[in-house]
N, C-alpha and C positions, 0 to 999 in steps of 0.2 A: 696601282699595284706597288708593293714594297720594292725597294731597290736592293734589298739584301735577301740572301737565302733563296734566290730565284730557282736554283736547281734542286731544291730540297722538297720532297713530297710532304704533304700534311702528316702522313703516318710516321715519317722519320724526323719531323721538325724538332720534337722534344729531345731526341738523341743528339741532333746537331747543336741545339742550344746548350746542351750539357757540355759538349766539346768547346764551345765558345767560352762558357763560364770557366772551364778548366784552364784554358790557355790565358785568359785575362787575369785570373787569380794567381796563376803560377806561371810567370813568364819563362821559366826554364823547367821543362819536363824531361825526365830521364826514365830509364826502365824501372827504377825503384822510387822515383820521386815525382809527385807527392804520394803516389801509390803505384802498385804494379799494373793496374788497369788503365791508368791515365794516358800513357803514351799511345797505346793501341787505339783508344777512343779518338785522340787528336789526329793520329796518322790516317785513320779511316776518312776523315773529312778534310784532309790537308789542303787539297786544291780549292775547295769552296771557302775554307777558312782564309787562305791567302788572299783570295779575291775580295771577300767581304771586309776583312780587317783593314786592308789597304784602302778600299773605296770608301768605307764608312768612317774610319778612324785615322787613316794615315799610318797604321801600324804595319810593320813588315814581319811576316812569319817565316823563319828559316827552319827547315826540317832535315834531319839526317836519319841514318838507320837507328841511332840511339838517342837522339835529342829532338826536342821541339823548342825553339828559342824565339820568343816574341820581342822584337825591337820596338819599343814604344816611342811615340813622338811626345816629347816633354814640353809643356807650356809654362810650367812654374816650378819652383823649388819647394818640395814637399817633405816635411820632416816626420810625417805620420806613418811611414812604411819602412821602418829601420830593419836592419838585420838583427836577429835576436841571439842572445847567448844561450848556453845550455840551461840556464835558470829562467829563460824567458824574458830577460831584460834587454833593452836596446843596446846595440853596440856603442861604445864610446869611440873617441878618435883613435886611441891606441889600438883597439881591436880592428877598426877599419884599416889602419896602417899595416897591421900584421897580416890581414887578409890579402891586401894588395901585394905585399912583399912575399907572402907565401905563394901566390900565383906566379910571381916572377921566378922564384926559386925553383918551383916545380918544373918550369920550362927548361931548366938546366939539368934535370935528373932523368934517369932512364925509366924502366918499367916499374920499379919499386923504390921506396925510400923509407928509412927509419925515422921515427919522429925526432929523436935526438939529433940526427944528422940534419934534418930539415930545420930544426930550431937553430942549429949552429949557422946554417946558411942565411936564415932570416936575420939572425943577430949580427952577422957580418955586414949586412946591408943597413940594418936599423941603426947601428952605431954611427954611421955617416950622416944621419939625419938629426939635426939639433933638437933636443928635447924628447927624443924617442928612445932608442936603445932597446935591447932585449937581453936581460941578464937571467940566464936559466937557473942561477942560484937563488933568485927571488920568486917566491910562490905566486905573488900577484902577476908577475910577467908571464910565468908558465901558464897560469889560468887563462890569461887573455889570449895567449898564443893558441892554446888548446881550443878555446871558443872559436877562433878563426878556422882551425883545422876541422873542427866538428861541423861547422857550417858547410864546408866543402864535402865532408863525408856524407852528410844528410842528402846532398844533391847527387852523389855518385861520382864526383870527380876523384875522390879517394875512397878506397875500400879497405877496411881493416883486415889484414891477413893474419896477424898474430899480435898478442899482447894487449895492452890497455892504455889508452891515452889518459884516462882518469888516474890510473896508477902512476904513470909517468909524471903527471902534474903533481902528484903527492910526493914522489921521491924519485927523481930521475936517475939516481945512483943505483937503485934496486929494481927499476922497472923500465920497460921499453915497449914500443909499438911499431909494427911494420905495416906499411900501406902499399897497395897496388894503385898505380896512377892510370886513370882513364883519360887519354889525350883528347878524345873527341868531346867529352863532357867538359874538360878543362878549357878547351877552346870556346865552347858555347857559353861558359860562365863569363869569360872575359872577351866580350865581343863589342867593343865601343863603336859608336856610329860617327865619332869625330876623331881626328888625329889630335890626341890629347896634348902632345908637345907644343902644338901651335896655339893653344888656348891662352888668352890673356885675362879672362874672367870666367867665373862659373856660369854666367848668363850665356856664354857662347855654346853651352851644352843644350840650350833650349831651342826648340824649333820655332817658337813664336818670335824669338829675337831676330829671326830673318824672315818675317812674314812677307808674303808676296806683295810687291809694289804695283803701281798702276800699269807698268809695262807688261805685266803678266796677262793682262786682259781681264775683263769683268767676269767671264765664266770661270777662269782659274781662281780668281779671288773669292768668288762665291763658294766654289768647291772647298777651298782652303778654310773659309770661315765656317762652313757647315761641319767640316771635320773637327774644328776647334770646339764648336758648340756641343757636338756629340761627346767629345772627350771630356769636356767640362762637366757634363751631366753624369757621365759614366764614372768618372774618377773621384767625384766629390759627393758628400752627403746631400748637398743642395747647390744649385746654381742660382744665385740671386741676380735678378734683373738689374738692381742698382749698381752691381759690380761689373757690368758688361758695357763695352763700347757700342756705338750705334750699329755697326755691321753685325757684331756678334749677337746683339739683342734681337735683331730681326730673325736670325737663325734659331735662337732659343724659343721664339714664339711660333715658329713655323710648325704646322701639323706634321710635316714629314719627319721631324726629329723624333717625335714620340713613336711614329709608325716604325721607323728604322730600328730604334733601340729596343722596342718591345719585341719585334720579330727576331732581332739578333740575339738577345739575351734571354727571352722568355719572362722577363720581369715587367713591372707596370710603371709607366711614367705618370707622375702626379703633378698637376699644375695648380699653383696658388697665385694670389695676387702679387706676391713678392718674388716668386721664382718657380723653378721646376726641379723635381727630384725623381730619381729612379728608385723605386721602393723594392727592397729585398727583405721581405718578411721572413723568409725561410733560412737566410744566411747562406744561400747557394753561391753568392758572388762576393759578399762583403768580407774583407779581411779584418775589420774592426766592428764589433757588435755593440750596439747601445739601444736600450738598456742591456746590461750584461751582469755576470756574476763577479764576485770579489769585492773587497772593501772599497777600492777606488771607484769602481763603476756604481756601486750602491750609493756611496756618498755623493758622487756627481749627480745622480738622478734626483736624490732628495734636495740637493742644493739647487738644481735646475727648477724644481717645483717651487721653492721659496723665491727664487728670482722672478719666476713667472707671476707669482702673486703680487710681488712688489711692483711689477710693471703695470698692473691694473689700477694702481692707486691714482687718484685724480685730485684736483685742487691743490691745496698747499702741501699735500703729502706726495704729490707726483714726483717721480724721479726726474732729475735733470737729463736732457737729451744732448748727445754729442755726436759728431760725425765719426764714422769708422775710417781707418786707413784704407786708401784705395789699393787696387791690385798693383799698380805701379809702385806705390810707396812700400807695400809689403815686400815686393820683389827686390827693390833697391836695398831695403834694410837687411834682408837675408843675404843678398849678394855681398854686401859690405862685411858682414860677420864671417862669411866663408873666405872671401878674397884676402882678408888680412893674414890668413894662414898660408897663403901661397908664396912660393919663392919670389923674391923681389928683383933678381938679377935679370933685368931686361924683359920680364914676362908680363908684369901687371901694370896696366895703365893707372893713372892717378885715380884713387878710389872716389874722389869727389865727383868724377864724371858719372858715377853710378847713381848719384842722387837724382838725376834727371833721366827719364826714359828717352831712348833714341827717337828722333823724329821718324815717323812711319812705323815704329815698332808696334807689335800687337798689344803691348802694354802701354801705349801712349794714351794721352788724355782723350776720353770718349767725347763724342759729339762733333758737330761740324765746326769749322774754323769760324771764330767770332761768335759762336752760340754760347750763351751763358748757361752753365749747367745747374741743375737743381740738386742741392746738397741733401743727402739722406742722413738723418740723424737717428740715433738709437738710445734707449734708456741706459743710464750709467749707474752702476753700483760701485761703491768704494771698496778698497781692500779691507778696511776696518769693518764695514758692514758684512762682507763675506766671511771674515773671521768669526764675527759674532754669530752668524747663522750656522757655521760649521760647529761651533761650540754647542749650540742648541741641538743639532743633529747628533753629535757624539754623545751628549748627555742622555738623549732619548733612545738612541739605537746603537750606542757604542758597544753593547754586549755582543753584537753580531759582527763587530769589526775585528780585523787582525790586530793583535796586541801591539806590534811594533808601530803600526800607523796610528792606532788610537793614542799611543804615547808620544807621537810626533805630529801634532796638528798642522804645523806649517808645511811639512812635507805632504801630508794628506791633502791639504787645500791646494797646494801647487799641482799635484798630480790630478786631482779632480777637475781643476780649472783647465789643465792641459788637455784632458779628455774631452771636456765640453767644447774647447776651442777646436780640437781636431774634428769634431762632428759639426762644426760651423754653427753651434748653438749660441756661442758668445764670441766676442773678439776681445782679446786681452790688450789693454792699453795701460799707460802709466797711471798708477794710482787706483786701478780697479779693472772693471770689465764692462763691455757693452752687450746688452741683451739683443741678439739677432732674432728675426721673425720666427725661425724654426723652433725656437725655445718654447713657443706657446703650445706646441704639441704635448708638452709634459706638464701642463697647467694643473691637471686633475690627479696627479700622482698621490697615492696614499701608501702608507707602509705600516707594518706591524712586526714586532719581534716575536718569533715563535721558537720555543725551546722544546727540543725532543724529549720524550718521556724517559723516566729513569729506567724503564725496562730495557732500553737500548744501551748496550755496554759502551758504545763509543759516542755518547750523546755530546753535543756541543750546541751552543746558542747560534742560531743562524738568522740572518736578516732576510725577510721576504718583502717584495714590493708588489702591489697590485698592478694590473694592466694600465698602460698609459691612456690618457684621454684620447678619444678617437678623433676629435676635431682639432687639426693643427692650425686653424685660422687664428691669427693674432687678434 
């Protein structure tokens, strides 16, 4: 019998799974975010959700009258789920800084605040941070600040009472905006699981950095590893066996993992020789869809198909195979990039120590002590080869691409490769990219350019791609 949703009847299971998907996709739910029905759906199943999310995933669900806040357990540093601007672009460092400073400033205000007054408060704090600042006379600074305020507004922490933030960003001398502050939602937005002042590295935010040791007992260790395995499958497009340590590998192969995740989410677990994936064909849980619409997604799909064809070459035309960076190496590299921006006054240890995972860490070297590991190698394509394939794609299908990206092939290639890497279809390395096993799913992709008829007044050339190959086996 499954260990999740034990108190849910078969007739109500689909509704319960909808609540699970809601809270997993939207860790903060308020009366108006992501929609007006979401909070009621989650609150109905709050008790069962709290039990299952903790037991299966190690997640803590905190509910109040107006919020449902999921506190995730983090095992890695993930750059694929950024906050988004009003234009749908990922936040940069400036916008993240403004968001944090805005949260701090709102804590010092009453029930309402004017946007200009809030900007002045954030600017007073920002000027004390080297390289940041907030000059309300500069349009780029105002736009970045309004993106941070809009992010809070979308989640209900702020409610526009009068005026317009967009108009203020255009001309603060002639426009203003007034906001109501919701303290409960504001507290739910900023609900850290660690005392941030005590952190010496970004890795201290991770739960796996403090994985259970032998003193915790074998049962507790197995429970912890089982939660890690479920999180790995749930939060990533695929969990590759080659990237898992010995204990985690056993949990990934266990039949209970598929049973628990399928009953919890209503999705299907697919196993292949190289790994395991939770398949979301309807988009009910995924925050990033692939294949998808838009120039970057279409170019990435067509590029994936060409890489897949190249991988099939044999003999003297076969691609060179190289090892991919391990989980420990990827974590160390990301941590170094983040930690160099932290204050240095007695807070950050020597960054060189991050190059090696701590002994006993969940990101330590897999395998038993003294056991020689089998190195997994993947086909390698060079940057120049990728640029050549993108030129071919643009020449054949460019009529359906956005003009700005069609005219900037380097940016289009970088964004397309970034999307493929986020979907774990490739691994970006110096000089090119490695083709990972899941890429074979797109081996049979074909495409055509379809132009709408002249009878349609708003005709434009659009790129259409056929369905992906059904067999993902490399």
